[in-house]
N, C-alpha and C positions, 0 to 999 in steps of 0.2 A: 504493500500500500504506500503510495507516495505521500510524504508528509507535507502538509500545507504550510508549516511554520519553519522549516529548515531542519538542519541536522545538528545534534548536540553530541559531543564526545564526552563520555563519563569515565574518569580514571579514579579507581579506588581499589585497594587491595582486598577489601572485604566483599565477598560474594553477595552476602545478604544486602549490604548497602547498595551495591551496584544494581541488584535486582529491584530494590525499592525505587531508586531514581529512574531506572529504565521503565518501570511500570507507570509511574505518575507522569513522566514526560511523554510517553507514547499516547496516553489517554488525552493529553493536551494537544496532540497533533504533531509532535516532533518526531523525526526519525532519530534513532539513538544508536550510537556506536559505543562499544564497551572496551575498556582497557584495564588491566589488573596492575599496572605499574606506570610510572612516569616514562620509562623507556618505551613501553608499548604504545603509550599515547603519542609520543613523538614520532614513532615509526608510522603510525596511522596517518598522522598529519603529513609526513613526508610522502607517503604513497599517494595521498590526495585523490583517492578514487571517487570520493563524494565530497563536494564542497561543504566544509564544516563551518557552521554559523557561530558556535560557542563551545567552550571547553569547561567542564565541571571537574575540578581537581581536589582530591583529598590532600590535606597538608602532610599528614603523617603516613608516609608510605616507605617501605624498605627500598634501598637502592636510591634512585633519583627521586627525592621527595617532591611534594607539590610546589614548594617555593623554587627549587632548582629547575623544575619543569617549566614553571611560569617564566623564569628568566630566559630559558632556551626558546620558549614560544615567542617571547618578545623579540629575541634576536632574529628568529626566522620569519615570523609572521606579523611583526609590528603590533598593531593594536587589535588583534583578534580578541573578541570578548572572552574573559576568563572569570570564573567564580571559584574562589578558594573556600573549602569547607573544612572545619576541624572542631573537635571538642577540647583541644588543647588551649592553653592560655599564653602562648608565646607571642604576645602582642607586638613587641618591638620588631621581631623578625618578620611577622606578617605585614606590619606597616612598611617595613623596608622593601618587601616584595611588591607591595602595591604602590610604592613611591613613583610618582610621575606617570601612573598608568590609569587614565580616566576610564578605560574600558575594562577595569577589573574591580571586583567586589569581594567581600568576605562575609560568609554566613557561618554562624556557630551551630554546631550539632547539639541537639537534634533539629534538623531543618524541617520546618513546616512547609507543606506543599504550596500554601498560599503565598508565603514569603518568597519561596523559590520562584514561583510563577511571576510575581511582581518584579523581582530582580532581573530575571531573564528578559522580560518585556522591556524593562528600562534600558538594559545594555544593548538589546537588538535595535531599539529605537535610535541608538547613537549613530546608526548608519544613515539616518534621514538628514536632510538639510536642517541646519540649526533653526531657521525660522519655523519650519514645519514641526520640528521636535519640541522646541522649548515653549512655543506659544500655544501649544495644544492645551485646551481646558479639559482636564480629565474629569468627566462626569461620573456621578455615582451610579447611574443607571443606563448609560448609553455609551456606544463606542465612538460617537462623533460629537454631537453638541449637547450641552446640558439641558435637561427637560425643564419645562415650566413647572414651578411648584404649584401644588393644588391645595396644600394645607395652609390655613391663614398664617401660622407662625413661620412656615417656610417661605411664604410669599413676602413676609416682612424682611426676612434675611435676603431674599433675592433682590428686593428693592434697594438694599444697601450695596450690592456688588459694584455697580458702576461708580457710585459716589465715593465709597471707601477705597475701591480699587485705584482710582485716579490720584489718591493722595499717597504720601510716602510714610505716613505715621505707622507705628507698630500696631499689630492686631493680635489679640489674644482670643483663640478659638477654644471653647470648652464644650464638653459633651462626653457621653459614655463611649467606651471603645466600640468601634465599628459603625459610628453614625455618619461618617464621611467628612471628618475634619480636614484631612489632607485634600480631599476633593474640593472643598470650599476654598482652601488656601490657593489651590491651583487656579480656581475660577477667579479669585481676586487678582492673582498675578496676571491672568489673561486680560483683565480689564484695566491693567495699569499701564503707565508709560514705559514700564520695564518689560513689557510682554515679549519683546523680541530678544531679550537677554535670557540668561540661564535661570532656571528654577532648581534649587538644590534642597534636599531634605536631609536632616540628621536626626536619628532616633536616639534621644538621650538616655533611654532606658535599656537599649540593646547592647551597650558597650560599657566597660569599666571607665571610671573618670579619666584615667590617664590617656586612654584612646580617644575619648570625646574631646579632650583638650587639644590633642595633636591634630585631630580631624578638623576642628574649628580654626585653630590658629596656625597650624603648620609648625615646622621645626627646622632648626639649622643642623647642619652636619655636626655630629659629635655631641648633640644635646643630651643624648642618653645612649645606652648600649644598644646597638643595632641601627642607630641613625647614621647611615653611611653617606647620605646625600641630603642636600637642602630639599625641603618639600613644602609647597604652599598648602595652606588650609582652605577650608570652604569659604571663609570670608574673602580670601583673595580670588579663589576660583569663581565666585559668584559676583565679581565686581560688575556693577551696573545692573544686577538682577535681584533675585529674591532668595532668602534662606528661610526655610521652615524648621524651627526647632521643635520637633515632635516629642511629646511626653516631657515637656520642660519641667514638670513637677517632680521628675525623678533625677534632675540634674544635681550633682554634688554641690554643697553649699560653697565650697572654695571656688568652684568654677562659676557659680552665680555671681560672685564678687567681680571676677574678671569680665564676665559678660556685661555686668552693669557698667563697668568702666568703658566698654566699647560703645554702649548705648549713649553714655554721657559725652564722650570725647570723640567718637567716630574714629578711633585709632587703637592699635594694639601692637604688641611685639610677638614675633614667633618664639617658640620655646628655644632657649639657648641663644637668643639674640637681643641686643639692645637697640636695634634699629626700629624706628617707628613706621608702621604701615598704615596708610589712610584707608578708611572703610567707606566704600560707596555701594551699599547694599541695603535693601529693605528687609526688615526682620519681622517674621510672623512666628507665633508660638502656639502650640496646641497641647492640651492635656485633658485627661479624664479625671484628674484629681481635683479635690476641693482645695484650692490654693489658700483661701482664707483660713481654713482649718490648719493647713500646713504651716502658715505663718504663726498661728497660735502655738503650734507644737515646736516651732523653731527649726523646721526643716526647709523653709523657703523664706527668702529675704523679702521683707515688706517693701523696701525701696525698689527692688527689681520688679516686684509685682506691679507697682504703680507706673514704672517705666514701660512695661509691656502692655499694660491694660489701658492704653489710650482709647482703643476701640475694642469692645468686648462683644463677641458673638457667641451665643449659646445655641448649640444645635440639639434640638430635643430628640429623645430616643424614639424609635419607630413605634413603640407601644402608645406614644402620645400623639401619633399622627397616622393612625391606621387607615384614614381615608386615602392614603397614598400607596397602600400595600398592593392593591390590584394592578395599578399601572406600573409601579416599580417592578413587580414580578414579570409583567409582560415585556417590559424593556430589557430585563435581564435575559429572558428567553431569547429575544431578538438579538441581543448582543452576542450570545454564545452559540447561536444557531449556525449550522453549516448546510451545505446542499444535501449532505447525507442525513442530517438531523434537523429538519425544519422545526420551528417552534410549535409545540402542541398547544391546543386550547386549554384554558384553565376551567375545569368544570365547576359548577356551583358548590358541590360538597368540599372540594379542595380550597376554593376561595374562602368559604366559611371557616374551615380549619385554620387557614392562615390568619383570618381576623381574630380567631379565638386564642391564637398563640401570642405570648408576650414578647418573643424575639429578644432574649437577653443578649444575643450577639449582634442585634440591630441589623443595619442594611447589609453588612458583610455576611451575616448568617442567612438572610433572605436570598442573597445572590448565590451562595453555595447550595442552598436548598433547590433553587431553580435550575442550577447546573445539573444537579442530581436528577431532577424531574425531566429535564431535557433528554438525558441519556436513558433513564429507566422507562419513562413514558407510561408509568402506571400510577395514576392519582392515589389509589388506595395505599400504596406503599408509603407515599409522602404523608398522607393523612395519618396513618398509623404511627409513623415516626414522630410527627408533631405532637400527637397525643401522648406518646410514651415519654417524650422530652418534658412535657408539662407535668406528668405524674412524678418524674424523677427530680425536677427542679424544685418543687414545692417543699418536700421534706429536706432536701439538701440545703435550702436557704435557711431553714430553722436550726440547722445543725452547727454546733461549734466544735471543731475538731481540735484535739491536742496538737502541740507543736510537732510531736514525733510523727503523727499521722499526716499532718500538713506537709511535711517534708516530702511525702510521696515516694514514688519509685526512684530507683537510681537512674542516671542518665542512660545507661545501657538498656534498662528495662523500658524507658520511655521511647528510645529509638526503635526498639523491637516492636512495641505496641503501635507506634506510628506507622512503621513499615507494613505491618500486618493489616492495619485498618485501611491504609491507602491502597495496598495491593488488592484487598478484597473488593473495595469499591470500584477500582479500575476493571477488575475481571468481571464483576457483575455488570458493569456498564457495557463492556464489550459483548458479553453474552446476551444482554437485552437487545443491543443494537443488531446482533446477528440472529435474533429470534431463537436463541439458545442452540444454535448450530455451533458446536464447540470448535470444529476446524475453521469455520469462518471467523469466530471470535479470536482464535489464536493468530490468524493472519492479520486481523485488525491491529493486534498488538505487536506484530512482527516477531512472534515467538514460535519456536518449534512446537509442533503439536504435542509431542511427548512431554516437553518442558511445561507446556500449558496444563496438561492433565495432572502433572505432578504438583503444580502450584494449586490447582483446584482441590486436590486431595489434601495437601498440606494445610490449606486454609479452611477446610471443612465445607467446601462448596461442592456438594455431591449431585444435586439434581435441581431442576427448575422449580422455584417456589410457586405455589398455587396463586394465580393472579386473580385478584378480586377487584374488578373495575368499579370506580365510583360512578 
């Protein structure tokens, strides 16, 4: 089956991890090549039998590790997009490998398929002309232009876009996880005079403070162990554009003080340098946290809050704007539909089940549910899942777990659980698309038939479930 999205080369010495990435990437429409080492990956690149769009590299591999492989890829193929993945915390060495490489990213294991998908799409968009890439207004529900809001509170937000977008004042966007805060920030950027310049995002909760600091401000050669070259930070890379500081409520207090200085003086110094760099960038911030509560608890600076909070936009959760669920769902189906999988109609029982659900994951959860419906095409399965989620969430919300239980499973266990869940969903999706013809489903995933049957048995997928249509 020809892949509509290009070819991704996955290099990891762990068979299970390779299988996990292979499955979720294929179901997203990518052709996948596999390598069990850095040397193998470089050999496949050299053979060049199939044009490779992106390389996914594990950092910790025997022989030529991911960092050494990345350096060799840079020597041979320039800015071929590369994603490094690792559960290790060798931050200085990873930063050095990413130094001066705009077409490279790092994701920490366990890698969620949604984050992987977003990162791949971001890197592959780098091949587009700057004006087309950076001025795109990334909508929450559409692949092209943002929809007109139909909820009164969302209409108020929409009316602010042009007015607020044209100014250069800081904007603080608040709301629960998954409501579309980044989408709104990109829309504001698209309405601004900086729309033709770069839009960069930094997730303050996804990295340790030391890495956040170097990502924002850059560093000079010799600033710390592993800093072998000068590297500009996002404030320099986004010159003339916009930076979104996502999850600002999780930023280290020491870094908050440095950020406050940037907001006050429009200048900063790279790590290890005394030279002043002027800032020409618009700053937006987003968080799901209650910053006023964080101020009272001493984890967030009050002076920084007021510097960021010039314009405050609160995005309500989807449970408070259920009048948008129907058309949001339809737009998600249209966004992810293909010629092979046209968008199915949403029958009344499914629509009612969606209205009855509280959507704790907000718009992001709704989009994932519609992607599942698009593939499985069985309303009853989605209805049953929504009802089972509701019965699970109610007692869980009232439960206070001890710290030992809250710590949960080990990283390895979480990786294995994620892999099994994603593989199961992908195989079920392929089987549903192939009307449970197992040979056809195997071909859809570009898997050998025996390997496909082995995966079905391993994951406990033995036969077609009884379909109960709504």
